[in-house]
C-alpha positions in Angstrom: 0.0 0.0 0.0 1.0 3.6 -0.6 1.0 4.4 3.1 3.7 1.7 3.6 5.6 2.5 0.4 6.2 6.2 1.2 8.0 5.7 4.6 9.9 2.7 3.2 11.0 4.8 0.3 12.2 7.6 2.7 14.1 5.0 4.7 15.7 3.6 1.6 16.8 7.1 0.4 18.3 7.8 3.8 20.3 4.6 3.6 21.5 5.3 0.1 22.6 8.9 0.9 24.4 7.6 4.0 26.2 4.9 2.0 27.1 7.3 -0.7 28.6 9.8 1.8 30.5 7.0 3.6 32.0 5.8 0.3 33.1 9.4 -0.5 34.8 9.7 2.9 36.5 6.3 2.5 38.0 7.4 -0.9 39.3 10.5 0.9 41.0 8.3 3.6 38.5 9.1 6.3 36.6 5.8 6.6 33.5 5.7 8.7 34.0 3.3 11.6 32.1 0.0 11.3 30.2 0.6 14.6 28.8 3.8 13.2 27.7 2.2 9.9 26.1 -0.7 11.8 24.3 1.7 14.1 22.8 3.7 11.3 21.8 0.4 9.5 20.0 -0.8 12.7 18.2 2.6 12.9 16.9 2.0 9.4 15.9 -1.5 10.3 14.0 -0.3 13.4 12.1 2.2 11.4 11.2 -0.3 8.7 9.9 -2.8 11.3 7.9 0.0 13.0 6.1 1.2 9.8 5.9 -1.8 7.6 5.2 -4.8 9.8 2.2 -6.1 11.7 3.2 -3.8 14.5 1.8 -0.9 12.5 -1.6 -2.5 11.8 -2.2 -4.1 15.2 -1.1 -1.0 17.0 -3.4 1.3 15.0 -6.4 -1.0 15.0 -6.3 -3.2 18.1 -3.8 -2.7 20.9 -2.3 0.3 22.6 0.6 -1.7 23.9 1.7 -2.7 20.4 1.3 0.9 19.3 3.6 1.9 22.2 6.2 -0.6 20.8 5.9 1.3 17.5 6.3 4.6 19.3 9.5 3.7 21.2 11.0 2.3 18.0 10.3 5.5 16.1 10.7 8.0 18.8 13.6 6.6 20.9 15.5 3.6 19.6 15.8 4.5 15.9 16.8 8.2 16.6 19.4 7.0 19.2 20.9 4.5 16.8 20.9 7.0 13.9 22.6 9.7 16.0 25.2 7.1 17.1 25.8 6.5 13.4 26.5 10.1 12.5 29.5 12.4 12.7 30.6 15.8 11.6 32.1 14.6 8.3 29.0 12.6 7.5 26.8 15.6 8.1 28.9 18.2 6.3 26.9 18.1 3.0 23.6 18.5 5.0 25.0 21.4 7.0 26.1 23.0 3.7 22.4 23.6 2.9 21.7 27.0 4.6 18.1 26.4 5.8 19.1 23.0 7.3 22.2 24.6 8.9 20.0 27.1 10.7 17.9 24.2 12.1 20.9 23.0 13.9 20.0 25.4 16.7 17.1 23.1 17.6 19.6 20.6 18.9 20.7 23.1 21.6 20.0 21.3 24.9 17.9 24.2 26.2 15.6 23.7 23.2 15.9 20.0 22.4 15.1 18.7 25.8 11.8 20.7 26.5 10.8 20.2 22.8 11.2 16.5 23.2 9.1 16.5 26.4 6.3 18.7 24.9 6.3 16.5 21.8 6.0 13.3 23.9 3.2 14.5 26.1 1.2 16.4 23.4 0.8 13.4 21.1 -0.4 11.3 24.0 -3.3 13.6 24.8 -6.6 12.1 23.8 -7.4 14.5 21.0 -4.1 14.3 19.0 -3.8 10.6 19.8 -7.2 9.7 18.4 -6.7 12.0 15.4 -3.5 10.1 14.6 -5.4 6.8 14.8 -8.2 8.1 12.6 -6.2 9.9 9.9 -3.2 8.6 8.0 -1.8 12.1 7.4 -1.9 12.9 11.1 -0.4 9.5 12.0 2.5 10.2 9.6 3.0 13.7 11.2 3.0 12.1 14.6 5.7 9.7 13.5 7.8 12.5 12.0 7.5 14.5 15.2 8.4 11.5 17.4 11.5 10.8 15.3 12.6 14.4 15.0 12.1 15.0 18.7 14.1 11.9 19.6 16.9 12.8 17.1 17.2 16.3 18.5 17.3 15.0 22.1 20.1 12.4 21.3 22.0 14.9 19.2 22.0 17.3 22.2 23.1 14.6 24.6 25.6 12.6 22.4 26.9 15.5 20.3 27.8 14.1 16.9 28.4 17.8 16.3 30.0 20.1 18.9 27.5 21.5 21.4 27.8 24.4 23.9 31.0 24.4 25.9 29.1 24.6 29.2 27.1 21.5 28.4 29.7 19.0 29.6 29.3 15.4 30.7 28.0 16.3 34.1 25.2 18.4 32.5 24.4 15.6 30.2 24.0 13.2 33.1 21.6 15.6 34.8 19.7 15.9 31.5 19.3 12.2 31.3 17.7 12.4 34.7 15.2 14.8 33.3 14.5 12.4 30.4 13.9 9.5 32.7 11.6 11.5 35.0 9.6 12.9 32.1 9.2 9.5 30.4 8.6 7.8 33.8 5.8 10.1 34.8 3.9 9.5 31.5 4.5 5.7 31.6 3.2 5.5 35.2 0.1 7.4 34.3 -0.7 4.6 31.9 0.3 1.9 34.3 -1.7 3.1 37.3 -4.8 4.5 35.7 -8.0 2.7 36.4 -9.7 3.5 33.1 -8.7 3.4 29.4 -7.9 6.8 27.9 -8.5 6.2 24.2 -12.0 5.2 22.9 -10.5 3.6 19.8 -9.0 0.8 21.9 -12.0 0.5 24.1 -14.1 -0.2 21.0 -11.6 -2.3 19.2 -12.0 -6.1 19.0 -10.2 -7.7 21.9 -6.9 -9.5 21.2 -5.0 -12.0 23.3 -7.6 -11.6 26.1 -6.4 -8.2 27.1 -8.9 -5.7 28.5 -8.5 -2.1 27.5 -7.1 -1.2 30.9 -4.7 -4.2 31.0 -3.6 -3.3 27.5 -3.0 0.3 28.5 -1.0 -0.7 31.6 1.1 -3.1 29.4 1.8 -0.2 27.1 2.9 1.9 30.0 5.2 -0.9 31.1 6.7 -1.2 27.6 7.5 2.5 27.7 8.9 2.5 31.2 11.2 -0.6 30.6 12.5 0.6 27.3 13.2 4.1 28.5 14.9 2.8 31.7 17.1 0.5 29.8 18.2 3.1 27.3 18.7 5.9 29.9 20.7 3.6 32.2 22.8 2.4 29.3 23.6 6.0 28.1 24.1 7.1 31.7 26.7 4.4 32.3 28.5 5.2 29.0 28.6 8.9 29.9 29.6 8.2 33.4 32.6 6.1 32.3 33.5 8.9 29.9 33.3 11.5 32.7 35.6 9.4 34.9 38.1 9.1 32.0 38.0 12.9 31.5 38.6 13.4 35.2 41.6 11.1 35.1 43.0 13.0 32.1 42.6 16.3 33.9 44.3 14.9 37.0 47.2 13.7 34.9 47.6 17.1 33.3 47.6 18.9 36.7 50.1 16.4 38.0 
């Protein structure tokens, strides 16, 4: 169907552009590390699974919990993997385009973090959420917003491009705490609520014996577990880097 073909075509174009730029850098003697190429490939795979597998249909028509799986793939895991696969040299042709270069300011941590939180909460309000379920164009916009918000968040925290000098590793660790709290509050709202929020799932045919409330609680659990694993993993990685930087500063002073 067209609704599946368009996002798959966009994913394929992104992969081809990445491969082309990586080949150009390799010819110039600046080969892209294998871990970055694999990370970007996994990001594309995650997006393809999210938009062109039964996850999309079941999540849209039957189960909130499966829809949440789709959301964490599009809004968190795929952006994280994509950002891990990027670097300054890879992004240089994109940044040469003046309008896109100006958008780099959105990755400033004081903009990217609140923008990500507003994006996350706004799309889970009943009105926007039900509109996305009922209209393909709104659903596509929701997915674009989730991916963009996640990409800006991880760009601010992982800095494939240099960020503000004041935003060091300690500030990044504190920002991860904000991400965990913001995501944790929303996921716990779903987990502990005694009623289903979205009429679409209340009226949907039951699948796997899940009631609307149980389905919603499972979706909140999916969100909480995924976000906790990701945040803790990045926290450990940044913490180890912070210790290494502290050791280097101590050696310089000594």
